[in-house]
C-alpha positions in Angstrom: -21.2 -4.0 12.3 -18.7 -3.6 9.4 -18.3 -0.1 8.0 -18.7 0.3 4.3 -15.6 2.3 3.6 -15.6 4.5 0.4 -13.5 3.4 -2.5 -10.0 4.9 -2.8 -7.1 4.1 -5.0 -3.3 4.4 -4.6 -0.7 4.2 -7.3 2.6 2.4 -6.5 5.4 4.2 -8.3 9.1 3.6 -8.4 10.2 5.8 -11.4 13.8 6.9 -11.9 14.4 10.5 -12.7 14.6 14.1 -11.4 12.3 15.7 -8.9 10.4 17.3 -11.8 9.4 13.9 -13.1 8.1 12.9 -9.6 6.2 16.2 -9.5 4.7 15.6 -12.9 3.7 12.0 -11.9 2.1 13.2 -8.7 0.2 16.0 -10.4 -1.2 13.5 -12.9 -2.3 11.1 -10.2 -4.0 13.9 -8.3 -5.8 15.0 -11.5 -6.9 11.4 -12.2 -8.5 11.1 -8.8 -6.0 8.8 -7.1 -6.0 9.1 -3.3 -2.4 8.3 -2.7 1.1 8.1 -4.3 2.8 5.1 -2.8 6.5 4.5 -3.0 8.2 1.2 -2.2 11.2 1.0 0.2 13.9 -1.2 -1.3 17.6 -0.6 -2.1 16.9 -0.7 -5.9 14.1 2.0 -5.8 14.4 5.7 -4.8 14.3 6.6 -1.1 10.6 7.0 -0.4 10.8 9.9 2.0 12.8 12.0 -0.5 10.7 11.5 -3.5 7.5 11.9 -1.6 8.8 15.3 -0.6 9.1 16.3 -4.3 5.5 15.0 -4.8 4.3 17.0 -1.8 5.6 20.2 -3.2 3.7 19.7 -6.5 0.3 18.7 -5.1 -2.4 19.9 -2.7 -4.7 17.0 -2.0 -2.8 13.9 -3.0 -1.8 11.8 -0.1 1.7 10.4 0.2 2.6 7.0 1.5 5.5 4.6 2.1 4.6 1.2 0.7 5.9 0.0 3.0 9.0 0.7 5.1 10.6 -2.3 6.8 10.8 -1.5 10.5 14.1 -3.3 11.1 15.9 -1.1 8.6 15.4 2.1 10.6 15.6 3.1 14.2 12.3 4.4 15.6 13.8 7.9 16.1 14.8 8.0 12.4 11.2 7.2 11.4 9.9 9.9 13.8 12.1 12.5 12.3 11.3 11.6 8.7 7.6 11.4 9.4 7.5 14.7 11.2 9.2 16.4 8.4 7.0 15.0 5.7 3.9 15.7 7.7 5.0 19.4 7.9 6.0 19.7 4.2 2.7 18.0 3.0 0.4 19.8 5.5 -0.6 16.5 7.1 -1.0 14.3 3.9 1.5 11.7 4.8 0.5 8.0 5.4 3.1 5.9 7.1 3.0 2.4 5.6 5.1 0.0 7.7 5.7 -3.8 8.1 8.0 -6.3 9.6 9.9 -6.8 6.3 9.3 -8.5 3.0 10.7 -11.8 1.9 14.4 -11.3 1.0 14.6 -8.1 3.1 17.5 -9.6 5.1 19.7 -8.8 2.1 18.8 -5.1 2.4 19.6 -5.3 6.1 23.0 -6.9 5.4 23.8 -4.2 2.8 22.9 -1.4 5.3 24.8 -3.0 8.2 21.7 -3.4 10.4 20.3 -6.4 12.3 17.4 -8.1 10.6 16.4 -10.3 13.5 13.9 -13.1 13.8 10.2 -12.6 12.9 9.1 -11.9 16.5 11.9 -9.3 16.9 10.9 -7.5 13.7 7.3 -7.4 14.9 8.5 -5.9 18.1 10.3 -3.2 16.1 7.1 -2.4 14.3 5.4 -1.8 17.6 8.2 0.3 19.0 8.3 2.5 15.9 4.6 3.1 15.9 4.7 3.9 19.6 7.4 6.5 18.9 5.5 8.0 16.0 2.3 8.3 18.0 4.0 10.1 20.8 6.5 12.1 18.7 4.6 13.4 15.7 1.8 15.9 15.8 -0.4 15.7 13.9 0.1 11.9 13.8 0.0 10.4 10.3 -2.5 7.8 9.2 -0.9 4.4 9.7 -1.0 1.6 7.2 0.2 -1.8 8.4 1.1 -4.7 6.0 0.9 -8.1 7.7 -1.2 -11.1 8.4 0.1 -12.8 11.6 -2.0 -12.6 14.7 0.4 -10.4 16.5 0.7 -7.9 13.6 -3.1 -7.8 13.3 -3.3 -7.0 17.0 -0.9 -4.1 16.5 -2.9 -2.9 13.5 -6.0 -2.9 15.6 -4.2 -0.6 18.1 -2.4 1.8 15.7 -3.6 1.6 12.1 -6.3 3.1 10.0 -5.6 0.7 7.1 -4.5 -2.9 6.8 -2.8 -4.0 3.6 -3.6 -7.6 2.9 -0.7 -9.8 1.7 -2.9 -11.8 -0.7 -1.3 -13.8 -3.5 -2.0 -12.5 -7.0 -4.0 -15.7 -7.7 -6.4 -15.2 -4.7 -10.0 -15.7 -5.6 -13.0 -14.1 -3.9 -13.4 -17.0 -1.4 -9.7 -16.9 -0.3 -9.9 -13.1 0.2 -13.1 -13.4 2.2 -11.4 -15.9 4.5 -8.5 -13.6 5.0 -10.6 -10.5 5.6 -12.9 -12.2 8.0 -9.9 -13.3 10.1 -8.3 -9.9 9.9 -11.5 -8.2 11.1 -11.9 -10.7 14.0 -8.5 -9.6 15.3 -7.8 -6.1 14.1 -11.3 -4.7 14.1 -13.1 -2.6 11.5 -10.1 -1.1 9.6 -10.0 0.0 6.0 -8.7 -3.0 4.0 -6.3 -2.7 1.0 -5.6 -5.0 -1.8 -3.3 -4.7 -4.9 -4.8 -4.8 -8.4 -3.1 -7.8 -10.1 -3.5 -6.6 -13.7 -5.8 -5.2 -16.4 -6.8 -7.1 -19.5 -3.6 -8.6 -20.9 -1.3 -6.3 -18.8 0.3 -7.6 -15.6 3.5 -6.4 -13.9 6.6 -7.9 -15.5 7.8 -9.3 -12.1 4.7 -11.5 -12.0 5.7 -13.1 -15.3 9.4 -13.3 -14.5 9.4 -14.3 -10.9 6.2 -16.2 -10.5 5.5 -17.5 -14.1 2.0 -16.0 -14.1 0.1 -15.0 -17.2 -3.1 -13.0 -17.7 -4.9 -16.1 -18.9 -3.6 -18.1 -16.0 -4.8 -15.5 -13.5 -8.3 -15.4 -15.1 -8.5 -19.2 -15.1 -7.6 -19.1 -11.4 -10.4 -16.7 -10.7 -8.1 -14.0 -9.4 -10.4 -11.5 -7.8 -8.0 -8.5 -8.4 -7.5 -9.2 -12.1 -9.5 -6.6 -14.0 -10.9 -6.9 -17.5 -10.2 -3.4 -18.8 -13.9 -2.8 -19.4 -14.8 0.1 -17.0 -18.4 -1.0 -16.4 -17.5 -4.7 -15.8 -14.6 -3.7 -13.5 -16.7 -1.2 -11.5 -19.2 -4.0 -10.9 -16.5 -6.4 -10.0 -15.0 -4.1 -7.4 -18.4 -3.3 -6.0 -19.0 -7.0 -5.5 -15.6 -7.5 -4.0 -16.2 -4.7 -1.5 -19.7 -6.0 -0.6 -18.4 -9.5 0.1 -15.0 -8.8 1.7 -15.0 -5.2 2.8 -11.9 -4.3 0.7 -12.2 -0.7 -0.4 -8.7 0.6 -1.0 -7.0 -0.7 -4.1 -3.4 -0.2 -5.0 -2.4 -0.1 -8.6 1.0 -0.8 -10.2 2.3 2.5 -11.5 2.5 1.5 -15.1 -1.2 0.7 -15.0 -2.3 3.9 -13.3 -3.2 5.8 -16.5 -5.1 2.9 -17.9 -7.3 2.8 -14.8 -7.9 6.5 -14.6 -11.5 6.3 -15.9 -12.4 3.6 -13.4 -10.8 5.6 -10.6 -12.8 8.6 -11.6 -16.0 6.6 -11.5 -15.5 4.9 -8.2 -13.3 7.0 -6.0 -15.1 8.3 -2.9 -18.3 6.4 -3.5 
């Protein structure tokens, strides 16, 4: 039996600026009904644990998540320390998002002077880090795992509350359904997360620059996470997506968060 998880929405932000800007951003997201402020973990974006601390001080209900840290870049004890601190500062609102590393992450490892390792070694580090967090942080944070391999899905089933699906932006309903069916068969009945690709004629610039995608091309491909900008149509589309695939947690590029505030208000928690 698959649980019908309520809708929630997270905004992925990587703004540059003082703590007051992060505080203002977090307050606005909280006001707009977003569940979570999510911060990437790369060498060209702010340190997630630091900026999430600024957001924690400015909010009371907004959850705070890393999206996602690469386990090879930090020793388990470091993650335990940072997690414990942010859990205390936020009164238990931290969500630890973790994975085995994004494509190209080896360049970050080289710059930091740490070993990247082979794929299996990085997955082992994910497991070691989560074991350390489970035993070393009280209350333990919610765990979000990003991954799709059989071993990562098995780890998600043991540790995670949420699984972030690495679906390509062009994935249609059928492709997402295949992915979610497989994920549930291995990881169990977790909350499933998917990134919104775009809204109307707005898509993240990196999709245009790095992948050569356009809004029209995404619509022609039947991209299930490409929204129209019409609140009613988009609410119906996400309802259908949840009914068919079980996906209920949608992450939104930060520059589109304001545009989707009405949709978030309509669906969040339902």
